[in-house]
MINUTOR-646738 format. One record per atom (N, C-alpha, C, CB): atom name; residue in three letters; residue number from 1; x, y, z. Coordinates in nm, 3 decimals. Glycine has a CB too. Layout:
<r CA,ALA,NUM,<X,Y,Z>> ...
//
This chain:
<r N,MET,1,<0.613,-0.996,-2.470>> <r CA,MET,1,<0.595,-0.967,-2.315>> <r C,MET,1,<0.674,-1.037,-2.253>> <r CB,MET,1,<0.469,-0.989,-2.254>> <r N,ALA,2,<0.770,-0.994,-2.163>> <r CA,ALA,2,<0.868,-1.083,-2.062>> <r C,ALA,2,<0.780,-1.158,-1.950>> <r CB,ALA,2,<0.985,-0.977,-1.977>> <r N,GLN,3,<0.850,-1.266,-1.908>> <r CA,GLN,3,<0.749,-1.332,-1.785>> <r C,GLN,3,<0.796,-1.276,-1.655>> <r CB,GLN,3,<0.757,-1.511,-1.771>> <r N,LYS,4,<0.704,-1.266,-1.556>> <r CA,LYS,4,<0.742,-1.171,-1.461>> <r C,LYS,4,<0.894,-1.263,-1.419>> <r CB,LYS,4,<0.607,-1.142,-1.326>> <r N,ALA,5,<0.877,-1.395,-1.398>> <r CA,ALA,5,<1.035,-1.449,-1.353>> <r C,ALA,5,<1.171,-1.394,-1.408>> <r CB,ALA,5,<1.047,-1.595,-1.391>> <r N,ALA,6,<1.144,-1.353,-1.556>> <r CA,ALA,6,<1.247,-1.299,-1.594>> <r C,ALA,6,<1.296,-1.161,-1.589>> <r CB,ALA,6,<1.249,-1.329,-1.685>> <r N,VAL,7,<1.198,-1.099,-1.504>> <r CA,VAL,7,<1.217,-0.951,-1.520>> <r C,VAL,7,<1.193,-0.913,-1.337>> <r CB,VAL,7,<1.080,-0.870,-1.652>> <r N,PRO,8,<1.318,-0.918,-1.264>> <r CA,PRO,8,<1.288,-0.910,-1.127>> <r C,PRO,8,<1.178,-0.813,-1.088>> <r CB,PRO,8,<1.406,-0.878,-1.058>> <r N,LEU,9,<1.220,-0.659,-1.141>> <r CA,LEU,9,<1.146,-0.559,-1.111>> <r C,LEU,9,<0.968,-0.580,-1.138>> <r CB,LEU,9,<1.212,-0.449,-1.193>> <r N,LEU,10,<0.917,-0.685,-1.216>> <r CA,LEU,10,<0.802,-0.697,-1.237>> <r C,LEU,10,<0.718,-0.777,-1.110>> <r CB,LEU,10,<0.801,-0.756,-1.366>> <r N,GLN,11,<0.828,-0.838,-1.065>> <r CA,GLN,11,<0.774,-0.930,-0.921>> <r C,GLN,11,<0.769,-0.822,-0.817>> <r CB,GLN,11,<0.892,-1.070,-0.859>> <r N,TYR,12,<0.863,-0.732,-0.821>> <r CA,TYR,12,<0.868,-0.615,-0.692>> <r C,TYR,12,<0.718,-0.528,-0.698>> <r CB,TYR,12,<1.021,-0.481,-0.719>> <r N,ALA,13,<0.685,-0.537,-0.818>> <r CA,ALA,13,<0.547,-0.447,-0.838>> <r C,ALA,13,<0.429,-0.518,-0.797>> <r CB,ALA,13,<0.520,-0.404,-0.990>> <r N,ASP,14,<0.453,-0.641,-0.823>> <r CA,ASP,14,<0.328,-0.720,-0.778>> <r C,ASP,14,<0.318,-0.714,-0.645>> <r CB,ASP,14,<0.324,-0.862,-0.816>> <r N,LEU,15,<0.466,-0.773,-0.576>> <r CA,LEU,15,<0.452,-0.738,-0.399>> <r C,LEU,15,<0.402,-0.642,-0.357>> <r CB,LEU,15,<0.563,-0.723,-0.322>> <r N,ILE,16,<0.436,-0.512,-0.399>> <r CA,ILE,16,<0.358,-0.377,-0.367>> <r C,ILE,16,<0.212,-0.382,-0.401>> <r CB,ILE,16,<0.419,-0.255,-0.447>> <r N,ALA,17,<0.163,-0.414,-0.544>> <r CA,ALA,17,<0.026,-0.421,-0.533>> <r C,ALA,17,<-0.042,-0.535,-0.419>> <r CB,ALA,17,<-0.017,-0.450,-0.675>> <r N,HIS,18,<0.018,-0.616,-0.406>> <r CA,HIS,18,<-0.038,-0.709,-0.310>> <r C,HIS,18,<-0.041,-0.650,-0.175>> <r CB,HIS,18,<0.038,-0.836,-0.309>> <r N,ALA,19,<0.075,-0.590,-0.145>> <r CA,ALA,19,<0.061,-0.524,-0.007>> <r C,ALA,19,<-0.039,-0.419,0.016>> <r CB,ALA,19,<0.181,-0.465,0.029>> <r N,LEU,20,<-0.077,-0.325,-0.080>> <r CA,LEU,20,<-0.154,-0.240,-0.092>> <r C,LEU,20,<-0.280,-0.296,-0.073>> <r CB,LEU,20,<-0.136,-0.178,-0.196>> <r N,PHE,21,<-0.316,-0.382,-0.156>> <r CA,PHE,21,<-0.452,-0.453,-0.189>> <r C,PHE,21,<-0.479,-0.523,-0.016>> <r CB,PHE,21,<-0.429,-0.598,-0.344>> <r N,LYS,22,<-0.379,-0.599,0.036>> <r CA,LYS,22,<-0.398,-0.665,0.187>> <r C,LYS,22,<-0.431,-0.558,0.258>> <r CB,LYS,22,<-0.270,-0.739,0.259>> <r N,ALA,23,<-0.408,-0.406,0.269>> <r CA,ALA,23,<-0.393,-0.310,0.364>> <r C,ALA,23,<-0.552,-0.293,0.327>> <r CB,ALA,23,<-0.269,-0.181,0.349>> <r N,VAL,24,<-0.656,-0.296,0.260>> <r CA,VAL,24,<-0.779,-0.229,0.233>> <r C,VAL,24,<-0.881,-0.338,0.203>> <r CB,VAL,24,<-0.765,-0.127,0.116>> <r N,ASP,25,<-0.830,-0.465,0.213>> <r CA,ASP,25,<-0.949,-0.602,0.165>> <r C,ASP,25,<-1.000,-0.661,0.270>> <r CB,ASP,25,<-0.890,-0.734,0.081>> <r N,LYS,26,<-1.136,-0.627,0.263>> <r CA,LYS,26,<-1.213,-0.681,0.393>> <r C,LYS,26,<-1.329,-0.777,0.321>> <r CB,LYS,26,<-1.288,-0.539,0.500>> <r N,SER,27,<-1.256,-0.862,0.258>> <r CA,SER,27,<-1.347,-0.978,0.162>> <r C,SER,27,<-1.400,-1.087,0.264>> <r CB,SER,27,<-1.240,-1.068,0.029>> <r N,GLN,28,<-1.489,-1.149,0.253>> <r CA,GLN,28,<-1.532,-1.278,0.321>> <r C,GLN,28,<-1.403,-1.386,0.355>> <r CB,GLN,28,<-1.643,-1.353,0.218>> <r N,GLY,29,<-1.341,-1.402,0.230>> <r CA,GLY,29,<-1.241,-1.489,0.243>> <r C,GLY,29,<-1.114,-1.468,0.356>> <r CB,GLY,29,<-1.194,-1.494,0.112>> <r N,ASN,30,<-1.159,-1.330,0.375>> <r CA,ASN,30,<-1.021,-1.310,0.497>> <r C,ASN,30,<-1.107,-1.260,0.636>> <r CB,ASN,30,<-0.877,-1.152,0.441>> <r N,MET,31,<-1.240,-1.304,0.637>> <r CA,MET,31,<-1.328,-1.265,0.746>> <r C,MET,31,<-1.320,-1.127,0.795>> <r CB,MET,31,<-1.305,-1.348,0.854>> <r N,GLY,32,<-1.279,-1.035,0.661>> <r CA,GLY,32,<-1.312,-0.868,0.695>> <r C,GLY,32,<-1.178,-0.824,0.771>> <r CB,GLY,32,<-1.470,-0.837,0.811>> <r N,VAL,33,<-1.094,-0.905,0.763>> <r CA,VAL,33,<-0.971,-0.856,0.844>> <r C,VAL,33,<-0.871,-0.803,0.762>> <r CB,VAL,33,<-0.907,-0.963,0.925>> <r N,VAL,34,<-0.816,-0.688,0.768>> <r CA,VAL,34,<-0.730,-0.642,0.669>> <r C,VAL,34,<-0.587,-0.683,0.730>> <r CB,VAL,34,<-0.751,-0.481,0.639>> <r N,GLU,35,<-0.491,-0.636,0.657>> <r CA,GLU,35,<-0.359,-0.660,0.680>> <r C,GLU,35,<-0.265,-0.581,0.664>> <r CB,GLU,35,<-0.327,-0.741,0.628>> <r N,PRO,36,<-0.234,-0.463,0.728>> <r CA,PRO,36,<-0.157,-0.356,0.665>> <r C,PRO,36,<-0.009,-0.380,0.727>> <r CB,PRO,36,<-0.223,-0.199,0.698>> <r N,ARG,37,<0.033,-0.509,0.770>> <r CA,ARG,37,<0.168,-0.525,0.817>> <r C,ARG,37,<0.276,-0.515,0.691>> <r CB,ARG,37,<0.178,-0.669,0.892>> <r N,TYR,38,<0.217,-0.592,0.557>> <r CA,TYR,38,<0.323,-0.593,0.447>> <r C,TYR,38,<0.307,-0.477,0.413>> <r CB,TYR,38,<0.318,-0.688,0.332>> <r N,LEU,39,<0.259,-0.368,0.415>> <r CA,LEU,39,<0.272,-0.229,0.375>> <r C,LEU,39,<0.346,-0.158,0.437>> <r CB,LEU,39,<0.172,-0.168,0.374>> <r N,SER,40,<0.318,-0.152,0.572>> <r CA,SER,40,<0.417,-0.152,0.668>> <r C,SER,40,<0.563,-0.159,0.682>> <r CB,SER,40,<0.391,-0.222,0.719>> <r N,GLU,41,<0.576,-0.296,0.671>> <r CA,GLU,41,<0.703,-0.343,0.685>> <r C,GLU,41,<0.773,-0.261,0.547>> <r CB,GLU,41,<0.706,-0.522,0.688>> <r N,LEU,42,<0.735,-0.241,0.424>> <r CA,LEU,42,<0.796,-0.215,0.302>> <r C,LEU,42,<0.793,-0.070,0.302>> <r CB,LEU,42,<0.729,-0.280,0.180>> <r N,ARG,43,<0.733,0.000,0.381>> <r CA,ARG,43,<0.717,0.173,0.373>> <r C,ARG,43,<0.842,0.241,0.343>> <r CB,ARG,43,<0.667,0.243,0.516>> <r N,LYS,44,<0.962,0.167,0.436>> <r CA,LYS,44,<1.074,0.285,0.406>> <r C,LYS,44,<1.119,0.223,0.259>> <r CB,LYS,44,<1.226,0.297,0.541>> <r N,LYS,45,<1.079,0.149,0.163>> <r CA,LYS,45,<1.129,0.148,0.025>> <r C,LYS,45,<1.077,0.243,-0.050>> <r CB,LYS,45,<1.110,0.031,-0.039>> <r N,PHE,46,<0.970,0.307,-0.001>> <r CA,PHE,46,<0.872,0.375,-0.105>> <r C,PHE,46,<0.958,0.550,-0.106>> <r CB,PHE,46,<0.663,0.371,-0.029>> <r N,TYR,47,<0.950,0.619,-0.228>> <r CA,TYR,47,<0.952,0.736,-0.229>> <r C,TYR,47,<0.885,0.818,-0.130>> <r CB,TYR,47,<0.922,0.759,-0.331>> <r N,SER,48,<0.923,0.938,-0.086>> <r CA,SER,48,<0.849,1.022,0.009>> <r C,SER,48,<0.863,1.138,-0.015>> <r CB,SER,48,<0.876,1.008,0.133>> <r N,ASN,49,<0.787,1.229,0.039>> <r CA,ASN,49,<0.800,1.368,0.061>> <r C,ASN,49,<0.932,1.407,0.156>> <r CB,ASN,49,<0.664,1.416,0.126>> <r N,PRO,50,<1.010,1.481,0.086>> <r CA,PRO,50,<1.146,1.506,0.180>> <r C,PRO,50,<1.122,1.570,0.304>> <r CB,PRO,50,<1.253,1.598,0.110>> <r N,LYS,51,<1.018,1.645,0.271>> <r CA,LYS,51,<0.991,1.704,0.379>> <r C,LYS,51,<0.947,1.669,0.536>> <r CB,LYS,51,<0.923,1.758,0.336>> <r N,ASP,52,<0.840,1.577,0.518>> <r CA,ASP,52,<0.771,1.491,0.603>> <r C,ASP,52,<0.779,1.361,0.621>> <r CB,ASP,52,<0.673,1.502,0.585>> <r N,GLY,53,<0.844,1.305,0.481>> <r CA,GLY,53,<0.879,1.136,0.497>> <r C,GLY,53,<0.737,1.068,0.441>> <r CB,GLY,53,<0.913,1.078,0.691>> <r N,LYS,54,<0.577,1.148,0.430>> <r CA,LYS,54,<0.464,1.073,0.379>> <r C,LYS,54,<0.488,1.018,0.257>> <r CB,LYS,54,<0.350,1.148,0.369>> <r N,ILE,55,<0.428,0.907,0.254>> <r CA,ILE,55,<0.464,0.818,0.140>> <r C,ILE,55,<0.303,0.844,0.038>> <r CB,ILE,55,<0.502,0.624,0.209>> <r N,VAL,56,<0.205,0.869,0.076>> <r CA,VAL,56,<0.081,0.880,-0.009>> <r C,VAL,56,<0.087,1.016,-0.088>> <r CB,VAL,56,<-0.055,0.872,0.084>> <r N,ASP,57,<0.071,1.017,-0.211>> <r CA,ASP,57,<0.084,1.116,-0.273>> <r C,ASP,57,<0.230,1.154,-0.372>> <r CB,ASP,57,<0.056,1.197,-0.174>> <r N,TRP,58,<0.304,1.065,-0.314>> <r CA,TRP,58,<0.446,1.057,-0.336>> <r C,TRP,58,<0.494,0.937,-0.390>> <r CB,TRP,58,<0.514,1.079,-0.223>> <r N,GLY,59,<0.533,0.827,-0.315>> <r CA,GLY,59,<0.571,0.677,-0.350>> <r C,GLY,59,<0.455,0.616,-0.433>> <r CB,GLY,59,<0.596,0.582,-0.210>> <r N,ILE,60,<0.326,0.655,-0.337>> <r CA,ILE,60,<0.183,0.585,-0.353>> <r C,ILE,60,<0.117,0.684,-0.403>> <r CB,ILE,60,<0.107,0.527,-0.226>> <r N,LYS,61,<0.061,0.675,-0.542>> <r CA,LYS,61,<-0.030,0.767,-0.599>> <r C,LYS,61,<-0.174,0.664,-0.631>> <r CB,LYS,61,<0.048,0.843,-0.746>> <r N,ALA,62,<-0.231,0.697,-0.542>> <r CA,ALA,62,<-0.374,0.652,-0.536>> <r C,ALA,62,<-0.472,0.694,-0.641>> <r CB,ALA,62,<-0.429,0.695,-0.415>> <r N,ILE,63,<-0.547,0.604,-0.678>> <r CA,ILE,63,<-0.620,0.618,-0.801>> <r C,ILE,63,<-0.777,0.654,-0.740>> <r CB,ILE,63,<-0.608,0.468,-0.902>> <r N,HIS,64,<-0.804,0.626,-0.634>> <r CA,HIS,64,<-0.921,0.642,-0.565>> <r C,HIS,64,<-0.891,0.741,-0.438>> <r CB,HIS,64,<-0.976,0.499,-0.524>> <r N,THR,65,<-0.973,0.838,-0.404>> <r CA,THR,65,<-0.939,0.883,-0.227>> <r C,THR,65,<-0.945,0.804,-0.174>> <r CB,THR,65,<-1.013,0.967,-0.142>> <r N,LEU,66,<-0.890,0.841,-0.025>> <r CA,LEU,66,<-0.952,0.752,0.080>> <r C,LEU,66,<-1.102,0.752,0.103>> <r CB,LEU,66,<-0.895,0.785,0.205>> <r N,GLY,67,<-1.148,0.850,0.091>> <r CA,GLY,67,<-1.285,0.854,0.117>> <r C,GLY,67,<-1.346,0.742,0.015>> <r CB,GLY,67,<-1.344,1.006,0.095>> <r N,GLN,68,<-1.321,0.752,-0.098>> <r CA,GLN,68,<-1.384,0.649,-0.222>> <r C,GLN,68,<-1.351,0.490,-0.183>> <r CB,GLN,68,<-1.299,0.686,-0.393>> <r N,LEU,69,<-1.251,0.470,-0.085>> <r CA,LEU,69,<-1.234,0.345,-0.068>> <r C,LEU,69,<-1.349,0.299,0.065>> <r CB,LEU,69,<-1.070,0.322,-0.042>> <r N,ARG,70,<-1.391,0.387,0.108>> <r CA,ARG,70,<-1.484,0.314,0.227>> <r C,ARG,70,<-1.373,0.255,0.356>> <r CB,ARG,70,<-1.584,0.157,0.146>> <r N,LEU,71,<-1.281,0.324,0.376>> <r CA,LEU,71,<-1.199,0.252,0.492>> <r C,LEU,71,<-1.275,0.279,0.626>> <r CB,LEU,71,<-1.036,0.313,0.503>> <r N,ASP,72,<-1.259,0.210,0.728>> <r CA,ASP,72,<-1.263,0.234,0.847>> <r C,ASP,72,<-1.163,0.363,0.910>> <r CB,ASP,72,<-1.239,0.107,0.896>> <r N,LYS,73,<-1.189,0.382,1.024>> <r CA,LYS,73,<-1.131,0.491,1.084>> <r C,LYS,73,<-0.958,0.472,1.120>> <r CB,LYS,73,<-1.221,0.516,1.216>> <r N,THR,74,<-0.972,0.334,1.144>> <r CA,THR,74,<-0.828,0.275,1.158>> <r C,THR,74,<-0.718,0.299,1.040>> <r CB,THR,74,<-0.845,0.120,1.172>> <r N,GLN,75,<-0.812,0.219,0.937>> <r CA,GLN,75,<-0.728,0.204,0.789>> <r C,GLN,75,<-0.688,0.377,0.738>> <r CB,GLN,75,<-0.855,0.112,0.645>> <r N,THR,76,<-0.798,0.449,0.732>> <r CA,THR,76,<-0.786,0.584,0.705>> <r C,THR,76,<-0.683,0.634,0.788>> <r CB,THR,76,<-0.909,0.655,0.722>> <r N,ALA,77,<-0.659,0.647,0.938>> <r CA,ALA,77,<-0.547,0.702,0.994>> <r C,ALA,77,<-0.434,0.625,0.952>> <r CB,ALA,77,<-0.556,0.710,1.136>> <r N,PHE,78,<-0.443,0.492,0.950>> <r CA,PHE,78,<-0.314,0.436,0.880>> <r C,PHE,78,<-0.242,0.524,0.753>> <r CB,PHE,78,<-0.356,0.290,0.821>> <r N,PHE,79,<-0.310,0.468,0.650>> <r CA,PHE,79,<-0.277,0.583,0.519>> <r C,PHE,79,<-0.265,0.713,0.565>> <r CB,PHE,79,<-0.395,0.595,0.402>> <r N,ARG,80,<-0.328,0.791,0.624>> <r CA,ARG,80,<-0.311,0.932,0.639>> <r C,ARG,80,<-0.162,0.966,0.694>> <r CB,ARG,80,<-0.423,0.986,0.737>> <r N,GLN,81,<-0.112,0.847,0.788>> <r CA,GLN,81,<0.008,0.872,0.868>> <r C,GLN,81,<0.115,0.791,0.784>> <r CB,GLN,81,<-0.008,0.821,1.031>> <r N,LEU,82,<0.094,0.712,0.679>> <r CA,LEU,82,<0.251,0.659,0.612>> <r C,LEU,82,<0.334,0.719,0.576>> <r CB,LEU,82,<0.261,0.596,0.511>> <r N,ARG,83,<0.410,0.696,0.675>> <r CA,ARG,83,<0.566,0.752,0.673>> <r C,ARG,83,<0.658,0.667,0.651>> <r CB,ARG,83,<0.612,0.812,0.791>> <r N,THR,84,<0.790,0.698,0.588>> <r CA,THR,84,<0.901,0.628,0.549>> <r C,THR,84,<0.965,0.582,0.700>> <r CB,THR,84,<1.003,0.725,0.447>> <r N,SER,85,<0.927,0.663,0.827>> <r CA,SER,85,<1.002,0.611,0.921>> <r C,SER,85,<0.892,0.570,1.041>> <r CB,SER,85,<1.118,0.716,0.961>> 
//
């Protein structure tokens, strides 16, 4: 198995996973404050729907629905409107 430092694409996968996690993480460790900025900054790098630029269900395939994640209204709106532009 390759080390992450030896394969840059593995590092990119970790970066994206971290950005996605921070956009929904409401743990006590971060005082319940989510950080969608990382994902927002990276959004132009995702594959998207060619018609409307939406990323979710194109470049981001969710394992859970937004309802299953128990997001607040702001987070849900962020993900529903997540576009490349």
